[in-house]
C-alpha positions, 0 to 999 in steps of 0.5 A: 194620715201621718201623725207626729208624736213628741215626748220627753218634755217636763220640768227641769232645773236650769243647767239640766238636760232633757231628751225629746223624741219625735216619732210617727207610729205606723209611718216611715220617716226615712224621706222626711227632713225633721225639724224641732220648733218651739213657741214660748208664751206670747212669742212666735214659733221659731226653728230650733234645729233641723235634720235632713232625711239621711241625717247627714245635715243639721242646722241649729238656731244660734241660741241653742248651738253647743247645747242642743244636739239633733239626731235620728235613728231611722231604724227606730223611726225616731228623731231626738233632740238632746237638750243640755245646759238648759236655761229658763229662756228655753221654756216653751212648747216644743213641736216636731215637723216633717217635710218631704226631702227638704233641706235643713235650710228650708226647714229651719228658716220658716215655720210654714210649708211643713207637711206635718206637725206634732201636737207639742210637748212642754218644756219648763226650765225653772228652779 
């Protein structure tokens, strides 16, 4: 059973940066589109950014455009989310999800239909 594992969360001050990683130990993610989602307390889970299996297509939520960058290193079987200029409203549990050969549009516009989910990593932006 493929298991996604997120890492890199933590406490950071406003304006700071974090890099999240998503990997699947023992499994090949080459044919999976990967998405980062987040869920803040009392809110619904939302799509943050998604990347196609090849890495050639990406999509971002309007709230993170220009601040977050998604990338993948298939040789390392890892997808990254570089988060810069963090704001308190970015505070949430961040999850990665995988979907077989999905488009980024299909990945990021809804939270159902994913093949696999990670357990999440908490990002707290606070002074």
